[in-house]
C-alpha angles and dihedrals in degrees: 000000000000090000090053091053089048096054090043090054092048090048094050091047094049091047094052093043092055097048116140126221094260092054093045091049093049092047087056094041091240117156108205092205093055093081137031122251093260090050092054091047089054093053090053089050091058122067088195092058093043088053094052089055097041093245092121091070092063125094119259092255091048090050090052090049092048096046089051092049093046091049093045094053099034121133093261097042130108090253111029117190111258118223115263094015 
């Protein structure tokens, strides 16, 4: 039983550490196309704003992945996220 728990813990850790930007945004209920690129950048410059959205709880690498995803799919980007996709 302890071996099972160890494998389960390793699986969960590996899954969370390899989350992509879309998964991170979805888990935080963030819609990339709800803001322009500059607005997302300002959010990531403010620890208070990141805290309100739950971004502050992420690791530094996850924050970078999330920031890139949000900027790449922002309302004024070349590939804005479409609702429901």
